[in-house]
FIKOLZA-1660 file (N, C-alpha, C; in steps of 0.1 Angstrom, whole numbers, plus 5000, padded with zeros to 4 digits):
% residues 140
   i   px   py   pz ch aa at
   1 0586 3611 2998  A  X  N
   1 0598 3617 2996  A  X CA
   1 0601 3614 2980  A  X  C
   2 0606 3625 2974  A  X  N
   2 0608 3623 2961  A  X CA
   2 0624 3628 2959  A  X  C
   3 0632 3621 2952  A  X  N
   3 0644 3623 2951  A  X CA
   3 0651 3620 2938  A  X  C
   4 0661 3626 2935  A  X  N
   4 0667 3621 2921  A  X CA
   4 0680 3613 2923  A  X  C
   5 0681 3606 2935  A  X  N
   5 0692 3597 2937  A  X CA
   5 0694 3586 2927  A  X  C
   6 0706 3585 2924  A  X  N
   6 0708 3575 2911  A  X CA
   6 0706 3560 2916  A  X  C
   7 0698 3553 2908  A  X  N
   7 0696 3540 2913  A  X CA
   7 0708 3530 2908  A  X  C
   8 0715 3523 2918  A  X  N
   8 0727 3516 2915  A  X CA
   8 0725 3506 2905  A  X  C
   9 0734 3503 2897  A  X  N
   9 0734 3492 2885  A  X CA
   9 0730 3499 2872  A  X  C
  10 0727 3511 2872  A  X  N
  10 0723 3517 2858  A  X CA
  10 0734 3525 2855  A  X  C
  11 0737 3524 2842  A  X  N
  11 0749 3532 2836  A  X CA
  11 0745 3547 2838  A  X  C
  12 0757 3555 2840  A  X  N
  12 0755 3568 2843  A  X CA
  12 0750 3575 2830  A  X  C
  13 0740 3584 2833  A  X  N
  13 0733 3590 2821  A  X CA
  13 0728 3605 2827  A  X  C
  14 0720 3611 2818  A  X  N
  14 0717 3623 2821  A  X CA
  14 0708 3624 2834  A  X  C
  15 0701 3613 2838  A  X  N
  15 0693 3612 2849  A  X CA
  15 0699 3609 2863  A  X  C
  16 0713 3609 2862  A  X  N
  16 0721 3603 2873  A  X CA
  16 0721 3614 2886  A  X  C
  17 0720 3626 2883  A  X  N
  17 0722 3637 2894  A  X CA
  17 0706 3641 2897  A  X  C
  18 0706 3644 2910  A  X  N
  18 0692 3650 2916  A  X CA
  18 0692 3664 2913  A  X  C
  19 0681 3670 2907  A  X  N
  19 0679 3684 2907  A  X CA
  19 0674 3688 2919  A  X  C
  20 0667 3680 2928  A  X  N
  20 0660 3685 2939  A  X CA
  20 0656 3673 2948  A  X  C
  21 0653 3675 2959  A  X  N
  21 0648 3666 2970  A  X CA
  21 0637 3672 2976  A  X  C
  22 0623 3666 2976  A  X  N
  22 0612 3672 2982  A  X CA
  22 0606 3662 2991  A  X  C
  23 0601 3668 3003  A  X  N
  23 0594 3659 3013  A  X CA
  23 0580 3664 3013  A  X  C
  24 0570 3655 3011  A  X  N
  24 0555 3659 3010  A  X CA
  24 0549 3653 3022  A  X  C
  25 0541 3662 3027  A  X  N
  25 0535 3656 3039  A  X CA
  25 0520 3653 3040  A  X  C
  26 0513 3657 3028  A  X  N
  26 0500 3653 3029  A  X CA
  26 0494 3649 3015  A  X  C
  27 0483 3642 3012  A  X  N
  27 0479 3638 2999  A  X CA
  27 0475 3649 2989  A  X  C
  28 0471 3660 2995  A  X  N
  28 0468 3671 2985  A  X CA
  28 0482 3676 2980  A  X  C
  29 0489 3680 2988  A  X  N
  29 0504 3685 2983  A  X CA
  29 0509 3675 2974  A  X  C
  30 0509 3662 2977  A  X  N
  30 0515 3652 2968  A  X CA
  30 0509 3653 2955  A  X  C
  31 0495 3653 2954  A  X  N
  31 0489 3653 2940  A  X CA
  31 0492 3667 2934  A  X  C
  32 0492 3678 2940  A  X  N
  32 0495 3692 2934  A  X CA
  32 0508 3691 2928  A  X  C
  33 0517 3688 2935  A  X  N
  33 0531 3688 2930  A  X CA
  33 0533 3678 2918  A  X  C
  34 0527 3666 2920  A  X  N
  34 0528 3655 2907  A  X CA
  34 0521 3663 2896  A  X  C
  35 0511 3668 2896  A  X  N
  35 0503 3675 2885  A  X CA
  35 0512 3685 2879  A  X  C
  36 0519 3692 2888  A  X  N
  36 0527 3704 2882  A  X CA
  36 0539 3698 2874  A  X  C
  37 0545 3687 2878  A  X  N
  37 0556 3682 2872  A  X CA
  37 0551 3675 2858  A  X  C
  38 0539 3672 2858  A  X  N
  38 0534 3663 2846  A  X CA
  38 0530 3672 2835  A  X  C
  39 0531 3686 2839  A  X  N
  39 0527 3695 2827  A  X CA
  39 0538 3697 2817  A  X  C
  40 0549 3694 2821  A  X  N
  40 0561 3693 2810  A  X CA
  40 0569 3680 2811  A  X  C
  41 0566 3671 2802  A  X  N
  41 0572 3658 2800  A  X CA
  41 0583 3660 2789  A  X  C
  42 0594 3655 2795  A  X  N
  42 0606 3653 2787  A  X CA
  42 0614 3639 2788  A  X  C
  43 0618 3633 2776  A  X  N
  43 0624 3620 2778  A  X CA
  43 0635 3621 2787  A  X  C
  44 0638 3611 2796  A  X  N
  44 0647 3612 2806  A  X CA
  44 0644 3619 2819  A  X  C
  45 0633 3624 2820  A  X  N
  45 0627 3627 2834  A  X CA
  45 0627 3615 2842  A  X  C
  46 0631 3616 2855  A  X  N
  46 0630 3606 2863  A  X CA
  46 0627 3609 2877  A  X  C
  47 0616 3603 2883  A  X  N
  47 0612 3607 2897  A  X CA
  47 0613 3594 2906  A  X  C
  48 0621 3595 2916  A  X  N
  48 0623 3585 2925  A  X CA
  48 0616 3586 2937  A  X  C
  49 0606 3579 2940  A  X  N
  49 0596 3580 2950  A  X CA
  49 0599 3570 2960  A  X  C
  50 0602 3577 2974  A  X  N
  50 0606 3570 2985  A  X CA
  50 0595 3571 2997  A  X  C
  51 0595 3561 3005  A  X  N
  51 0586 3564 3017  A  X CA
  51 0581 3551 3020  A  X  C
  52 0576 3549 3033  A  X  N
  52 0570 3538 3038  A  X CA
  52 0558 3533 3031  A  X  C
  53 0554 3521 3031  A  X  N
  53 0539 3516 3026  A  X CA
  53 0530 3527 3030  A  X  C
  54 0522 3530 3020  A  X  N
  54 0511 3539 3023  A  X CA
  54 0514 3554 3024  A  X  C
  55 0527 3558 3021  A  X  N
  55 0533 3572 3023  A  X CA
  55 0527 3581 3011  A  X  C
  56 0523 3576 2999  A  X  N
  56 0520 3584 2988  A  X CA
  56 0526 3582 2976  A  X  C
  57 0535 3573 2973  A  X  N
  57 0541 3570 2962  A  X CA
  57 0532 3568 2950  A  X  C
  58 0522 3560 2953  A  X  N
  58 0512 3557 2942  A  X CA
  58 0503 3568 2940  A  X  C
  59 0500 3576 2950  A  X  N
  59 0492 3587 2950  A  X CA
  59 0499 3598 2940  A  X  C
  60 0512 3599 2941  A  X  N
  60 0521 3608 2932  A  X CA
  60 0519 3603 2919  A  X  C
  61 0522 3591 2916  A  X  N
  61 0521 3586 2902  A  X CA
  61 0508 3587 2896  A  X  C
  62 0497 3585 2903  A  X  N
  62 0483 3585 2898  A  X CA
  62 0481 3600 2893  A  X  C
  63 0483 3609 2902  A  X  N
  63 0481 3623 2899  A  X CA
  63 0490 3627 2887  A  X  C
  64 0502 3622 2888  A  X  N
  64 0511 3625 2876  A  X CA
  64 0507 3621 2861  A  X  C
  65 0502 3607 2861  A  X  N
  65 0497 3601 2847  A  X CA
  65 0484 3608 2845  A  X  C
  66 0476 3609 2855  A  X  N
  66 0462 3616 2849  A  X CA
  66 0465 3629 2845  A  X  C
  67 0473 3638 2850  A  X  N
  67 0475 3652 2846  A  X CA
  67 0481 3651 2831  A  X  C
  68 0490 3641 2830  A  X  N
  68 0496 3641 2817  A  X CA
  68 0486 3637 2806  A  X  C
  69 0476 3628 2811  A  X  N
  69 0465 3624 2801  A  X CA
  69 0454 3634 2801  A  X  C
  70 0454 3642 2811  A  X  N
  70 0443 3654 2811  A  X CA
  70 0430 3647 2813  A  X  C
  71 0430 3635 2820  A  X  N
  71 0419 3627 2824  A  X CA
  71 0419 3620 2837  A  X  C
  72 0412 3625 2847  A  X  N
  72 0411 3620 2861  A  X CA
  72 0405 3607 2861  A  X  C
  73 0401 3600 2850  A  X  N
  73 0395 3587 2851  A  X CA
  73 0405 3575 2847  A  X  C
  74 0417 3580 2844  A  X  N
  74 0427 3570 2838  A  X CA
  74 0431 3560 2851  A  X  C
  75 0431 3547 2848  A  X  N
  75 0434 3538 2861  A  X CA
  75 0449 3538 2862  A  X  C
  76 0452 3540 2874  A  X  N
  76 0467 3541 2877  A  X CA
  76 0469 3532 2889  A  X  C
  77 0476 3521 2889  A  X  N
  77 0478 3513 2901  A  X CA
  77 0493 3511 2903  A  X  C
  78 0498 3507 2915  A  X  N
  78 0511 3504 2916  A  X CA
  78 0514 3491 2910  A  X  C
  79 0526 3492 2902  A  X  N
  79 0530 3479 2895  A  X CA
  79 0537 3468 2904  A  X  C
  80 0533 3466 2917  A  X  N
  80 0539 3459 2926  A  X CA
  80 0542 3444 2921  A  X  C
  81 0534 3437 2913  A  X  N
  81 0537 3424 2910  A  X CA
  81 0541 3424 2894  A  X  C
  82 0537 3436 2886  A  X  N
  82 0541 3435 2873  A  X CA
  82 0556 3442 2871  A  X  C
  83 0560 3450 2882  A  X  N
  83 0572 3456 2882  A  X CA
  83 0572 3471 2875  A  X  C
  84 0564 3470 2862  A  X  N
  84 0563 3481 2855  A  X CA
  84 0550 3483 2849  A  X  C
  85 0544 3495 2849  A  X  N
  85 0532 3499 2840  A  X CA
  85 0537 3509 2830  A  X  C
  86 0534 3507 2818  A  X  N
  86 0536 3516 2807  A  X CA
  86 0524 3523 2801  A  X  C
  87 0526 3536 2801  A  X  N
  87 0516 3545 2795  A  X CA
  87 0522 3550 2783  A  X  C
  88 0520 3544 2772  A  X  N
  88 0527 3549 2759  A  X CA
  88 0517 3554 2748  A  X  C
  89 0504 3558 2752  A  X  N
  89 0495 3563 2741  A  X CA
  89 0493 3578 2743  A  X  C
  90 0502 3585 2748  A  X  N
  90 0500 3600 2751  A  X CA
  90 0502 3607 2736  A  X  C
  91 0497 3616 2733  A  X  N
  91 0499 3623 2721  A  X CA
  91 0511 3635 2723  A  X  C
  92 0520 3635 2715  A  X  N
  92 0532 3644 2714  A  X CA
  92 0538 3645 2727  A  X  C
  93 0539 3634 2734  A  X  N
  93 0547 3633 2747  A  X CA
  93 0554 3619 2748  A  X  C
  94 0565 3618 2755  A  X  N
  94 0570 3606 2757  A  X CA
  94 0563 3595 2766  A  X  C
  95 0564 3583 2764  A  X  N
  95 0559 3574 2773  A  X CA
  95 0561 3577 2787  A  X  C
  96 0553 3571 2795  A  X  N
  96 0556 3572 2810  A  X CA
  96 0556 3558 2816  A  X  C
  97 0568 3554 2822  A  X  N
  97 0570 3541 2828  A  X CA
  97 0569 3542 2843  A  X  C
  98 0560 3535 2850  A  X  N
  98 0558 3535 2864  A  X CA
  98 0563 3522 2869  A  X  C
  99 0575 3523 2877  A  X  N
  99 0582 3510 2882  A  X CA
  99 0579 3510 2897  A  X  C
 100 0579 3497 2900  A  X  N
 100 0579 3495 2915  A  X CA
 100 0590 3484 2918  A  X  C
 101 0600 3488 2925  A  X  N
 101 0613 3480 2926  A  X CA
 101 0612 3471 2939  A  X  C
 102 0602 3473 2947  A  X  N
 102 0601 3465 2959  A  X CA
 102 0604 3451 2959  A  X  C
 103 0599 3445 2949  A  X  N
 103 0600 3429 2949  A  X CA
 103 0613 3425 2940  A  X  C
 104 0622 3433 2935  A  X  N
 104 0634 3430 2929  A  X CA
 104 0643 3423 2940  A  X  C
 105 0646 3412 2938  A  X  N
 105 0654 3403 2946  A  X CA
 105 0669 3403 2942  A  X  C
 106 0673 3406 2931  A  X  N
 106 0687 3406 2929  A  X CA
 106 0689 3414 2915  A  X  C
 107 0701 3418 2913  A  X  N
 107 0706 3427 2900  A  X CA
 107 0701 3421 2889  A  X  C
 108 0703 3408 2887  A  X  N
 108 0699 3402 2874  A  X CA
 108 0684 3406 2871  A  X  C
 109 0674 3405 2881  A  X  N
 109 0659 3409 2879  A  X CA
 109 0659 3424 2874  A  X  C
 110 0669 3432 2880  A  X  N
 110 0669 3445 2877  A  X CA
 110 0673 3449 2864  A  X  C
 111 0684 3441 2859  A  X  N
 111 0688 3443 2845  A  X CA
 111 0678 3439 2835  A  X  C
 112 0669 3430 2839  A  X  N
 112 0658 3425 2828  A  X CA
 112 0649 3437 2824  A  X  C
 113 0648 3448 2835  A  X  N
 113 0640 3459 2832  A  X CA
 113 0648 3469 2821  A  X  C
 114 0660 3466 2818  A  X  N
 114 0666 3473 2809  A  X CA
 114 0665 3488 2811  A  X  C
 115 0668 3493 2823  A  X  N
 115 0666 3507 2826  A  X CA
 115 0677 3515 2818  A  X  C
 116 0689 3510 2818  A  X  N
 116 0699 3518 2812  A  X CA
 116 0696 3523 2798  A  X  C
 117 0687 3516 2791  A  X  N
 117 0685 3518 2777  A  X CA
 117 0670 3527 2776  A  X  C
 118 0663 3522 2786  A  X  N
 118 0648 3527 2787  A  X CA
 118 0647 3542 2791  A  X  C
 119 0654 3544 2803  A  X  N
 119 0653 3556 2812  A  X CA
 119 0656 3569 2803  A  X  C
 120 0665 3569 2794  A  X  N
 120 0667 3582 2787  A  X CA
 120 0656 3584 2776  A  X  C
 121 0646 3575 2773  A  X  N
 121 0638 3576 2763  A  X CA
 121 0623 3579 2769  A  X  C
 122 0620 3576 2782  A  X  N
 122 0609 3578 2787  A  X CA
 122 0609 3587 2799  A  X  C
 123 0596 3590 2804  A  X  N
 123 0595 3597 2817  A  X CA
 123 0594 3584 2827  A  X  C
 124 0600 3585 2837  A  X  N
 124 0601 3575 2847  A  X CA
 124 0597 3579 2860  A  X  C
 125 0586 3569 2867  A  X  N
 125 0583 3572 2881  A  X CA
 125 0588 3558 2887  A  X  C
 126 0596 3558 2897  A  X  N
 126 0602 3547 2902  A  X CA
 126 0601 3546 2916  A  X  C
 127 0591 3537 2922  A  X  N
 127 0588 3535 2936  A  X CA
 127 0598 3525 2942  A  X  C
 128 0602 3528 2954  A  X  N
 128 0612 3519 2961  A  X CA
 128 0625 3519 2954  A  X  C
 129 0632 3528 2951  A  X  N
 129 0645 3529 2945  A  X CA
 129 0656 3524 2956  A  X  C
 130 0651 3526 2968  A  X  N
 130 0663 3519 2978  A  X CA
 130 0662 3506 2980  A  X  C
 131 0651 3499 2976  A  X  N
 131 0652 3483 2975  A  X CA
 131 0664 3480 2966  A  X  C
 132 0667 3485 2956  A  X  N
 132 0678 3482 2948  A  X CA
 132 0693 3483 2955  A  X  C
 133 0694 3494 2964  A  X  N
 133 0706 3496 2972  A  X CA
 133 0708 3484 2982  A  X  C
 134 0696 3478 2987  A  X  N
 134 0698 3468 2996  A  X CA
 134 0702 3455 2989  A  X  C
 135 0695 3453 2977  A  X  N
 135 0697 3440 2969  A  X CA
 135 0712 3441 2965  A  X  C
 136 0718 3453 2960  A  X  N
 136 0732 3453 2957  A  X CA
 136 0741 3449 2967  A  X  C
 137 0739 3455 2979  A  X  N
 137 0747 3453 2991  A  X CA
 137 0748 3438 2993  A  X  C
 138 0737 3430 2992  A  X  N
 138 0736 3415 2996  A  X CA
 138 0745 3409 2985  A  X  C
 139 0745 3413 2973  A  X  N
 139 0753 3406 2961  A  X CA
 139 0768 3408 2962  A  X  C
 140 0772 3419 2969  A  X  N
 140 0786 3423 2969  A  X CA
 140 0794 3413 2979  A  X  C
% end
C-alpha cells in the first residue's frame, strides 16, 4: 500500500499532502509501478510504503532504485537496522533515501533522522510510516 499520508513530527512542507493512494496486489504490479515512478525523480518526492511484513515494501524500493540507476544488479535491501540507506551517486538526479521506521522507539530517534530538512532535498521511500503514529501516541 503506497500513500502520501504525512508522517507526524515532520514540519509541514510540500510533501505533506497525498497525491494518491495505491493498493498493489502482486509483486509484478508493485515492480511495474515502482519503475514508472522512478523514471522522473524530483527533490521532495516522497513515497510512504505501508503493509504487513512481506507485503512488498522492499520489492517496491528495490525496483524503484534499480530503475533510477538503470541497473538491475544494484543491491537494495531494507534498512531495518540502519534506519536509512542512501543512494547518492545518481547522475543528474537527486539522491534517494530509503527509510525503514519500524524500529523507531520514540520521537527523539525520529528527530535524529532530520527528516524536516532532508525530505525536501531528496526522493524518499519510507517503509512503516505508521510506526511513527504509534510512537507519537505513546509519548503524548
